[in-house]
NUNU-636269 format. One record per residue (C-alpha): residue number from 1; residue in one letter; x, y, z. Coordinates in Angstrom, 3 decimals, padded with zeros to 6 digits, m for minus. Layout:
BEGIN
NUM,a,X,Y,Z $
...
END
This chain:
BEGIN
1,x,016.974,047.206,000.471 $
2,x,019.845,047.839,m001.904 $
3,x,019.394,045.798,m005.079 $
4,x,022.034,047.497,m007.144 $
5,x,021.946,050.428,m009.533 $
6,x,020.895,048.431,m012.612 $
7,x,017.590,047.019,m011.200 $
8,x,015.060,049.560,m009.906 $
9,x,013.147,048.567,m006.758 $
10,x,009.766,048.196,m008.533 $
11,x,011.203,045.836,m011.113 $
12,x,012.919,043.807,m008.364 $
13,x,009.607,043.438,m006.488 $
14,x,007.822,042.387,m009.699 $
15,x,010.456,039.719,m010.375 $
16,x,010.290,038.499,m006.761 $
17,x,006.476,038.237,m006.821 $
18,x,006.521,036.460,m010.183 $
19,x,009.068,033.960,m008.837 $
20,x,006.963,033.268,m005.740 $
21,x,003.807,032.780,m007.833 $
22,x,005.594,030.397,m010.208 $
23,x,007.079,028.416,m007.305 $
24,x,003.639,028.106,m005.688 $
25,x,002.132,026.940,m008.999 $
26,x,004.834,024.316,m009.470 $
27,x,004.519,023.046,m005.917 $
28,x,000.722,022.873,m006.061 $
29,x,001.018,020.713,m009.187 $
30,x,003.150,018.145,m007.338 $
31,x,000.075,016.155,m006.354 $
32,x,000.004,014.677,m009.841 $
33,x,003.420,013.033,m009.547 $
34,x,003.499,009.233,m010.069 $
35,x,004.116,008.491,m006.365 $
36,x,001.089,010.474,m005.122 $
37,x,m001.429,008.154,m003.491 $
38,x,000.987,005.261,m003.696 $
39,x,000.857,004.458,000.021 $
40,x,m002.127,003.970,002.283 $
41,x,m001.595,004.195,006.049 $
42,x,m003.780,002.414,008.612 $
43,x,m003.615,001.373,012.227 $
44,x,m003.376,m002.413,012.496 $
45,x,m005.096,m004.679,015.020 $
46,x,m001.978,m004.563,017.204 $
47,x,m001.967,m000.742,017.257 $
48,x,001.052,m000.406,014.945 $
49,x,001.069,001.851,011.896 $
50,x,000.817,m000.199,008.696 $
51,x,001.781,001.150,005.265 $
52,x,000.335,m000.427,002.117 $
53,x,001.891,000.140,m001.294 $
54,x,m001.281,000.434,m003.380 $
55,x,000.578,m000.414,m006.592 $
56,x,002.322,m003.609,m005.501 $
57,x,000.201,m004.762,m002.563 $
58,x,003.217,m004.926,m000.255 $
59,x,002.587,m003.951,003.363 $
60,x,005.012,m002.907,006.115 $
61,x,004.787,m002.187,009.834 $
62,x,006.370,001.151,010.668 $
63,x,007.669,001.551,014.216 $
64,x,010.547,003.121,016.121 $
65,x,012.961,000.536,014.696 $
66,x,012.084,001.270,011.072 $
67,x,009.961,m000.498,008.500 $
68,x,009.360,m004.270,008.540 $
69,x,007.806,m006.136,005.610 $
70,x,004.533,m007.915,006.358 $
71,x,003.609,m011.137,004.650 $
72,x,000.051,m012.375,004.193 $
73,x,m000.348,m015.404,006.531 $
74,x,m001.674,m017.660,003.792 $
75,x,001.368,m017.033,001.620 $
76,x,004.093,m017.863,004.155 $
77,x,002.908,m021.486,004.297 $
78,x,003.313,m021.751,000.528 $
79,x,007.073,m021.232,000.688 $
80,x,009.078,m024.073,m000.790 $
81,x,012.719,m024.999,m000.372 $
82,x,014.794,m024.027,m003.390 $
83,x,016.392,m026.810,m005.383 $
84,x,020.223,m026.718,m005.722 $
85,x,020.039,m025.106,m009.183 $
86,x,017.804,m022.324,m007.797 $
87,x,019.942,m021.910,m004.689 $
88,x,023.003,m021.303,m006.848 $
89,x,021.267,m018.132,m008.080 $
90,x,021.087,m016.673,m004.576 $
91,x,024.375,m014.835,m004.083 $
92,x,025.798,m012.044,m001.985 $
93,x,028.606,m010.703,000.101 $
94,x,028.909,m010.301,003.850 $
95,x,031.371,m009.760,006.690 $
96,x,031.754,m009.894,010.447 $
97,x,031.727,m006.400,011.922 $
98,x,033.557,m005.036,014.974 $
99,x,030.339,m004.769,017.011 $
100,x,029.551,m008.518,017.115 $
101,x,027.351,m008.458,014.024 $
102,x,027.411,m010.188,010.682 $
103,x,026.070,m007.996,007.900 $
104,x,025.455,m009.002,004.331 $
105,x,023.626,m008.304,001.109 $
106,x,021.715,m010.994,m000.763 $
107,x,020.939,m010.942,m004.471 $
108,x,017.926,m012.946,m005.622 $
109,x,018.652,m014.344,m009.059 $
110,x,015.736,m016.798,m008.881 $
111,x,012.179,m016.504,m010.186 $
112,x,010.584,m016.612,m006.702 $
113,x,010.351,m014.222,m003.777 $
114,x,012.931,m015.222,m001.140 $
115,x,011.393,m015.531,002.339 $
116,x,014.000,m017.384,004.446 $
117,x,017.698,m018.104,004.003 $
118,x,019.842,m020.475,006.063 $
119,x,023.506,m019.518,006.322 $
120,x,026.576,m021.073,007.909 $
121,x,029.063,m018.628,009.440 $
122,x,032.596,m019.693,010.308 $
123,x,034.558,m017.386,012.621 $
124,x,038.338,m017.713,012.797 $
125,x,040.612,m016.892,015.708 $
126,x,042.422,m013.585,015.811 $
127,x,045.646,m013.609,013.757 $
128,x,045.114,m017.251,012.821 $
129,x,043.316,m019.414,010.301 $
130,x,042.180,m021.727,013.091 $
131,x,038.377,m021.988,013.308 $
132,x,036.980,m020.491,016.536 $
133,x,033.416,m021.628,015.794 $
134,x,031.068,m022.614,012.988 $
135,x,027.339,m021.952,013.424 $
136,x,024.078,m022.214,011.493 $
137,x,021.815,m019.146,011.348 $
138,x,018.383,m018.562,009.850 $
139,x,017.511,m015.192,008.333 $
140,x,013.715,m015.003,008.377 $
141,x,011.069,m012.541,007.240 $
142,x,012.891,m011.635,004.068 $
143,x,011.029,m010.303,001.092 $
144,x,013.448,m010.237,m001.807 $
145,x,011.791,m010.195,m005.205 $
146,x,013.580,m011.616,m008.262 $
147,x,016.436,m009.374,m009.357 $
148,x,016.535,m007.422,m006.074 $
149,x,019.199,m007.024,m003.391 $
150,x,018.480,m006.715,000.344 $
151,x,020.685,m006.195,003.382 $
152,x,020.468,m008.477,006.428 $
153,x,022.124,m008.425,009.850 $
154,x,022.766,m011.369,012.162 $
155,x,023.754,m010.604,015.776 $
156,x,026.723,m012.704,016.921 $
157,x,028.107,m013.728,020.284 $
158,x,031.631,m014.831,020.944 $
159,x,033.151,m013.626,017.694 $
160,x,036.893,m013.664,018.331 $
161,x,037.726,m011.611,015.262 $
162,x,036.212,m010.061,012.173 $
163,x,037.705,m012.883,010.096 $
164,x,034.575,m014.748,008.949 $
165,x,033.490,m016.827,006.008 $
166,x,029.965,m017.857,005.133 $
167,x,027.911,m020.021,002.828 $
168,x,024.247,m020.158,001.928 $
169,x,022.970,m023.566,003.043 $
170,x,019.342,m023.327,001.922 $
171,x,016.602,m020.865,000.994 $
172,x,012.824,m020.840,000.887 $
173,x,010.801,m018.824,m001.582 $
174,x,007.337,m018.397,m003.009 $
175,x,005.405,m016.629,m005.707 $
176,x,003.300,m013.904,m004.132 $
177,x,m000.131,m013.188,m005.545 $
178,x,m002.245,m011.967,m002.602 $
179,x,m006.005,m012.160,m002.844 $
180,x,m007.929,m008.913,m003.145 $
181,x,m008.989,m008.535,000.497 $
182,x,m006.002,m009.660,002.577 $
183,x,m005.215,m006.029,003.428 $
184,x,m008.699,m005.531,004.891 $
185,x,m008.414,m008.707,006.991 $
186,x,m005.095,m007.442,008.390 $
187,x,m006.332,m004.024,009.508 $
188,x,m009.886,m004.712,010.651 $
END
């Protein structure tokens, strides 16, 4: 191996070995990073892989389609409809896409966890302001904590153009404080 006239081969090997040893030491110390041990993985009753965030208590099903937030059954019944002043703090932007989908991002400016949002989508005819259709949609299984933003997608049929408008009609939210053993009930 030609390492150049200014670095003798023995010195090059010493530097290389020192670099490898230092890299191994740094990598072996990575177990102490703040995210180590953050997630616990288990197989759920349905056979799906379930990931628990041990710091926040949030759980998700992980499958071929990605990760889906799980909600403790006792908490979903505690959702309450937001009052108009709370609903005004749920904002976002969205658009009709070419592939017959409506995609948006919601910002939760409330003090509750958003679980469900009702939206009204109005689709206009191609090259016109004439309304082609106006429909109500429900976006369920959300988990948007206060101050967070999440993306949602609504499949559409019969969209004549990508010219859409939308409004948020209602939203349901709840405070989430799961009891200590809900995770065990879910996976056993």
